[in-house]
N, C-alpha and C positions, 0 to 999 in steps of 0.2 A: 503493499500500499503506499509506503513513503517514496516509492520510486517516482510517482508523478511529480512530487514537490522536488525531489533530487534533481531530475532533468530540467525543471524550471529554472532552478538555481543555476545548473551547468550552462544552460543556454545563454544565460545573461553573462556570467562572469567568465566563462571558459575562454572568450576570445582575447581577454585581457591576461590570461594565465601566463605567468613567467616562470613557471616550474620547469627545470630541465627534464627532458624526455627524451628516449631514443626514438628514432625513426621507425616505421614498420619494416624497412628493409634491414636495419640493424637488429631489431628483434628477431628477424627471420633468419640471418645469417652469422651473427657473432656467437661465439662460444659462450658458455656460462661464465668463465673465467674473465673473459674480455667485457661482459656485461657488468661484472661484479667490480672490476677495476675501474671501469667508466663511472659507476655510481659512487665508488669510494672516492674519486677525483673531482667529480662534478656536482654531488648531491649532498654526500655526508657533511654534517656539521660539526664533527668532531666532538668536543667536550662541552657544548653547549648546554646549559641547564635544561633537565629534561624530567626525570623522575625526581623531583624535590620534595621535600616535607610538605610545603603547601599545596603542590600540585596533587600530591597523594591525599591529603586531607580534603581539598576541595572536590576532588573526583569522589571520593569516599562518601562525603555528605551528599553532594548532588545524585550520585547513584542511588543512595538510599531513598531519597524523596522521589526520584524519577521511577524506581523500582516500585513504590507505592502508587503511582499513577498508573503504571503499566498493570499492576495487580488489579486496580479498580476497573480500568478498561477491559482487562482480560476477563474478568468475572461476567462482563456484559456482553462481551462480543467474542471471546475466545481467541483473540489475537493479542501478540505483544507488539509494541510500536518500537521502531529505532529511535534512540534518544541522542545519537551522536551530534546532530546539528544543533539540536536545542542546547545541549551542555556546552558546546563550543560558544555559542552566542551568549549564554548566561555568564560564563567564566570570563569571557572577554570583557562584557560590560561591567562585571562586579570588579574586576581588577583596574579597569580604566578609572573607576570611581575612587578605588583605594589609592591609585597612584596619584590622583588629584590631591589626595590628603597626605601625600608624603611617602607612601608605600612603593616599593619597586614593582614596576609592571611585569607581568608574565612574559616569559619568552614564547615564540611560537610552539617550540617543542614541549614546553611546560603544559600548554594548553592541550597539545595532542595527546599528551600522556594522560591528562585529566580526562579528555573524552573518551580514551580508551578504558579507564576504570569505570567512569559513569556508564558507558554503553554495556559494558559487561554485567554490571549490577542490574541495569534494566531488564536484561534477558534472563534473570534468574527466575522469574515469576512463571516461565512457561510450563515447567512440570506441574507447578501447583495449580494451574487453571485446566490441566488436561490429564495426564496419566495418573497423578497421585490422587487428585479429586475424584477421577472415575473408579480407582481402586477403593476408596472410601465408600463410595455409593454402593459398589456391587458387594463388598464384603460387610457393609454397614457397620463399620468400626472405625473408630478414630485413631489415625496413626499418631503416635507420641511425637511431639514437636521436634524434640531433638533427633529423633530418627529421620524424620522429613528433612530437616536442615542438613544433617550430616551426608545422608545419601544424595541430596542435591549437589552439595560441594563436591562430594567425591567425583560425581559424573562430570561436572563442570571442569574440574581439574584434569579428568582423563581427557576432556574435549582439548585443553591446552596442550597436553602431552602428545595427541595424536595430531594436532594442527601444524606443530612446528616443522616437522619432517616434509610437509606438504608446501610450507611456506616458499622453500628455495625454489620449487618449480613453477608454482602458479604466479608468484609475484616477482622474483628476481629473474627467472629464465623466461617465462612466457608473457611476464608483463600484462597479465590479464587485468581487465579494468576494475572490477569490483565497484559497481556504480555508486552505491552509496558511500563507500569509503573514499572513492575519489572525489565525490562531492565535499566530503568533510576537508579532504586535503586542499582543495581549490579555495573553499570558504576561508580556511585559515590562511592560506596564503594572501587572499584578498584583504583580510582584516588587518594582517601584520605588515604588508608591504604596499596596500592601497590606501584606499581613503578609509580613515577610522570612523568617519560620519555614518558610512553604510551599515557597519557593525552596531554602532550606538543606537541608530534609528530602529533597526531590527529589534534589538533588545527593549526598546521603549515600547514598540508595538506589542511585542511578546508579552511584557509585563501589563500593557493596557488591557490586552485579550484575557489574561488571566484574572485581572481584577474584575471585569465585566462578568465573566462566567462565575467566579467565586461569589461575588456579591448576589447574583441571581440564585446560586444554590444556597447561600446563606439565608436569604429571604424565604426561600421554600424549605428550609430545614426544620422539620417539626421539633427535632431535639434541641436545635439552638434556641428557637423560639419558646419553647417550653421552659428551657431552663433559665432564660433571660427574663421572660414576662412572668412566669409562676414563681420560680424559685428567687430570683434576684429582686424583681419588683412587687412580688406579692400580688399580682393581678388575677383576678377569679376566672376569667376567660383569656384564652390564648388564641392569637391569630397569627397566621403565616400564610405566604403566598400559595394559592391553591395549587395542589400538585397536578390536577387533571383539569386545566382551565376549560377545554372544550367538552366536558362531561355533558352539559346541556344539549349538544348537538347528537352525541351518542345514545342519549335515552329517548331520541324521537323515533327510532326504528329498530327492528330485529332482523337478523339474518336466519331466515326460515324458523322463526321463533326463539332463536339464541339471542340473549342480550350481548352486544358488543363487548360491553365491560367484562363479561365473564372471559372473554378471549383476550382481554388487556389490550384492546384496540383503542381505546381513548389515550391519546398521547400525553406524556408528561412534558415539562420544560427542560430539555436536556442539551445544553450547549457542549458538554463534553463530547457526545456522540456526533453532533454538528461538526466539531473540529476533526474528529476521526474520519468522517466522511469527506471532509475537504481534502484529505490526503489520497482519496480514492479516485480512481478513473470513473468517469460518468457512466461508461458503459457498464461496467462492474456493478456500480451502485444502482443503476436502472434495472439490471438483471435481479439483483437481490430484492428490489422493490416489487417487481412483477412477481418473483416468487413467493414473497409474504402475502401479496394480495391473492394469488391463487390458493395458497395454503389456509389463511385464516378468513378470508371473506367468501370463498367458494367451497373449498374440501371440508374445512372443519364443521360448518353448519351442516352440510350434507351428511357426514360421518355421524355427528350427534343425532341427527333426525333418523338415521337408519338404525341407531343403537348400536353402533360398532366401536364407540369409545367407552372406556371404564375407568372409574377412579382408582386411586391407589389400594382401595380396599376391595376392588373387584366389583363395585357396584356400577351398573350400566348408567352412562350419562344421558340425561334427558335435556331438551331445551329449556325447561323451567326448573331444572334442578340446580343445586350448590355445587360447583366444582371449580377447578382452576385450569388456567391455560396449560400449564405443564402437564396435567393429567391427560388431556387431549393429545398433546404433543407425544408423551411417552407411549401411550397406547395406540397410537395410530400415525400421526404426521411424521414422526422421527424416521420411520422405517423406509418409506420412499425418499425422504430427504437424505437419509445416509447412503442409501445405494445409488442415487445420482451423483452424490459427492464422491464415493468411492470409484464408481465406474469411470467417470470423467476424468478424475485426477490421476488415477492409475493409467488410464490410456494416454492421457498427455505425458505422462512420466515415461512409459515404455515406447512412444512414438518417435522418441528421439534416441535411438540407440547409440548413434555417434557420440553424443554428450557422455553417455554412460561408459562406452568403451574408452573414450579418449582421457577419462578420468584416471585410467590405470597406466597410461603411457607416458614415459619420461619421469616417473616417481624416482627411480633409483639410476637416473641417468649419468651421475658425475663419475668420471674415470680417475684412477688413482695414478700417482707418479709424480715427480718433481714439476713436470711441465704443467700439471693440473693442480698445483697448489691452490689452496683455497684463500683468496685474498681477504674474506670477511670471516675468518676463523675467529679472531680476536672479539668480535662484537655479535656474532650470530649465535642462536640459542644452540647449544651443543646437543648434537644428535645422540649422544649416548644417555643423556638424561632421559629421552623419550624411550629408547630401547630398554633402559632398566625400569623407568616408571610405569610404563604402559602395562607390563604383566604384573606389577605389584599393585598398582592402584586398580586395575582391572579385576585382579583377585579379590581386593577388598569389596568391590562393587558386586561381584557374585556372591560373596559371603554374606553380605547385608541383605541381597535380594532372597537368598535362602533362609537366613535367621529371622528376618523381619517381615517378609511377604510371602514366604511358603513357595518359593520357586525352587524346583529340584536343582541341585548344584551343577549337574551335567548339562541342563538346559540353560542355566544362567552363563555357563562356561561358553555354550555354542553362541551366544550373544556377542561375545567379544570379537571373533573374526567378522561377524556380520557387522559390527560397528565400523570396522576399518573400511569395508565394502561401501556401506551407505555413506560414511563420512566423504570419501573420495567422490562420490556422485553428488553429495550435497555441495561440497566445495566447488566443484566443477559448474555446478549451476549457478551458485552465488557469484562466482567470479565473472560470469559472463552475463547475467541477468539482473542480479541484486536480490533474487529471490531464492529463499531457502525451501525446498519442498518438503518441510517437515510433516506436513499432512499426508503425503504420499508415502513417505518414509516410515511413519507410525503405522500405517495400514499394512504395508508390507510385512513388517515385523508381526503384527497382531495376527494377520492371516497364516503366516508360517508357523508360528508357534502355537497357533490355535489348533491346526490341523495335527500337531504333534501331541499336545496335551490339551484335549478339548474340554474336559471337565473341571479344570481348575483354571478359573478367570484370572487369578493372579499371574499365571505363566504368561499369557498374551499381553496383558497390561503392563507388567513390570518389566519384561524384556523390550517391548516397545518403549517404554519410558527410558530405558537405559540407551537403546540405539539412537533415539530421536534426540535426546538431550545432547549426548556427546556429539553428533554429528552437527546439530545446529549450533552448539556452542563453538565447535571448532571452524565452522563456516563464518560466523559472527566474529570470531577472533581475527581470522585473516581479513575480513572486511575492515576491522579497527587497524590492522596492521598496515594496510595500504596507504593511508594518509601519511604514516610515520615513514614508509619507504620513499614516498613522494617528497617529503621534507627533509630527509637525512637524518632520521632518528635511529637510536640503537635498539635492535630488535629485542635484546634481552631485558633491557627496561620496560619495553611494551608488554611483555610476557609477565613480568612481576606486576606490572599495573593491572593487567587482566586478572591476575589471581587475587589483587587487593579488591577489585571490584566484585569478583565473585563473593567474597566475604562480606563485603558490604551489602550486596543484594540479598544474601541469605539472612544475614542479620535483621535487616530491615524487613523484608518481605514475609518470612516465615511466622514470626509472632503476629504480625498484623493479618495473615490469612486467618488465624484462629480467632482474632478479636473480631474482624470484619465479618467473617461468614459463618462462624461457629459459636457464637456468643450464646450462652446459656446452656451449652451442652455439658453433660455431668462430668466428662472426662477432660474438658477444656481447663488447662491450669491457669489460663491468663484472665479468665472471666468468671465471676460467681456463677454457680450451676442454678438453673431454674427448675424446680420440681415438676411443674406443669408440663415441660418439655422432655421429661425423662424417656417417655416411650416414641419420641418423634425421631423418624429414621434419618440418617446423615443427609440423604437426598433432599429432604424437605428444609434442612437447615441451608444447604448450598443453592439450590434452585427455587428462587423466590421471584416476585414480580419485579424487584429491583435488579437481582443477577440471575441471569439464566444460564450461566456456565455451559455455553453451547459446546465447547471443545471438549469438555469432560462427557457430556452427553453423547457425543459422536463416539468417543472411545468406549464408553459404557454400551452403547448400541451395537457396536461391533462385537464386543465382548459377549453381550446377551446372544446376540444371533448366532456366534460361534457354539456356545454352550448349549442353548435351548433350541436352535433351529427355529423354524417358522410354524411349528404345529399349533402354537397358541395363538397365532394372529389369525384376525378375521380374514375371510376369503376377499374382502374388498382391500385390505391392506396388501395382500399377496398381489393382487392384480396391478395396484398402484405402484408396488415395488417393481413389477415387469415393465410397466409403461415408462416409469422413470428410467430404469435400466436402458431401454431402447432410446429413450429422449436423450439420455446422457451420452450414450456412445455416438448415435447419430450426429448430435450437434457439436461434440467435442471432435469428431472427424471432420466436419464441415469447417470449424474453427481452424483446425490444424492446416487444412487445405488451402483455405484463404489466408493463411499467415496472420491469424487473429484479427482479420478484418470483419469476420461474421458479428452481427449485432448480438447474437445469443451466446451466453456463456454459461453452460450447464452447472459448473462449479458455483458461480456466483448465484444462479437460480436456486441450487440446492442449498447454499448458506442461507438464502431468504427464508426458507422453509423452517431451518432449525433455529435462527437467531429469534431472539424477542421482536415483536412487531414494532414496538415503540423505538428501539434501537436501530432497526432497518429504516424506518421512517426518517429519524433524524440525520442518519448517515447520508441517506438519499438527498435531503435537503441541502446539507452541507456540500456534497459533491456537485449539485445542480447550481448552487449558489456560485462556487469558484468557476465552475465551467462556463456560466453565464458571464462572469467578470473577466474571463479569458478571451471569450469571443469579442467582448466590448473594447479591453484595452491592450491586447497582444500587440497591436500594430501602433499603438499610441505611446511609445517608450518615453517621452518626454513629460508625460502627465503624472500627476499624484496618484491617480487611480491605477497607473501601471505600477508605480513603484509600492503601492500599497498591497494591491490584489494579486499581483503577478510576482514581482521580486521578493515580497515579504510574506508570501502564501504560507510557507512552511512555518515561520514564527508565530503567525496568527492561529494556525491550527494547533500548534504545540502549547500555546499559551491558553486556548480554550479547554484544551484536554487537561493540562496541568492545574490550572485554576479550579475548574469544576470538580476534578477529581480529588484534589487534596482537601477542598471544603466538604466535599461529600464524605469522604473518609473521617473528617473531624466530626460531622454529624453523627456518624455511626459511633464514633468513641464516646461523644457525650451521651447518647442514648444508653451506651453499656455502662459507663463509669459514673455518671453525674445524675442520671434521672432514675 
């Protein structure tokens, strides 16, 4: 999703880019040693300050805050957003302010080290909103917080060890673009060698967007207003901004007798999702919107009228009954949605065998001998650390999967070589497109291990968690290293920075996960237990009107399908699954044959089915708004509108996300601890 904003930034500042780079002819014909010597002479900045105490602390703190926003957004959408560009702008502005007060300004490499730390912290939320959450839903048991944190850290560290042997090939030798990382490098070069006013303007706009989103969330925060008005001011009646301002419209009609509010179709005010949508391609967002309309305005009322949807207690849902949207989703809508997602994403994945095969070529291409001496041996990450560390850390991960999650040791061990294979594929995709196919990779692992051990859902869930987390972490690490290579940084210090970010993200996001999503559970050590919730299943804690946990629901859906088959599904759901399978395959083939020019994206359509309708609506509106602004101002480069809506597009969206998410998290914390 961030790629739209990345390319918008690149299109503006790339023509002015002064960063030295090899020509395509040199990349193709020079030896690895020649490329390394050229980089050492022309790009490397020597002992310029990089991973300093202040860059480490700044990255640690920013990463913690940004991982919190990713957790909030991930609970709603199932996605984690890249935070590299946001952290670069924030750190630049912050140290400009401090330098005006007498502090020494950050060097370009300090900011780069800081963004590497912050970005790795932001991605630490991915397993929490997908595999680990799905495991807790399926097993209906709470994973101890320390086990979740340690397991997540171990897998992320394994990603670092797996990534660095690949760095020499993908970045040094092949000079692959890694689009989002390249955008960070270009942005840093522009901020520190170009006009500082550009960076300060973006920082101010980001802050303004965060304030607008945060203030709106604060005014609509029931917990905030209850605490202030009732507790502090002693008011007998509490008022806050109406959560569903359009309720009066949605009470004027029914959908085949079903009230729209039961399906959660009355929208809230949600600028966080508006900002997330602003980072999306309009075609993708429109497909999600159409998928949501088809699912909740057409299919759901028909299913309820036919009596094919049931509550979590097994009671048939009727149009005039009391039920939740998630019960309609879990008992019917989820299945055709997951089938469409799986069929389309796997077809897209395997339709490009060249990308898969080329991932394995050239990995061990360095020759030995004096004439092939390594010019960068003194600053590169030593290969022996990976050779020693991968088996040790991998064995620790296998033991944890067995001892904590009941995965047979031999099956956990089988996941290790699969990790290497899938990581190579993930890095190859990320290096060329900026997209890490974590969804496809997780499904491959789930289906593979599901066939081997069908009746233990922990096997397919936790092995998929292992492979997907390591592969995505390694790919994201190389994305972070790309700007460092462009700017002449020391790779070893970026590796250390990434590890610092892993700790920051784990420390910030793990306790917050329990406070934000599992408040009141009897086994939650961070929040007092609520006796009335003692019998409530884990899924009902996680999947609420506010947070749909769509990624975890997809993982759980595949796991349930592997274990139970389709015997318990109504015939209408089976026919819908077949229809969505055909739809997904046909239109994915069309998309591939037209080189993504087809207006229909079955993956996006399927996501529109499984995501909460409110989130889909706001993401569509955000994408539509910035698409319209792009149409109006793209050719008017000298106007304020171009500078604001085109050049500062990504900071605006980042501000809306960060402000709304952080204030929304605060509202939940007030509800848990102060009311």
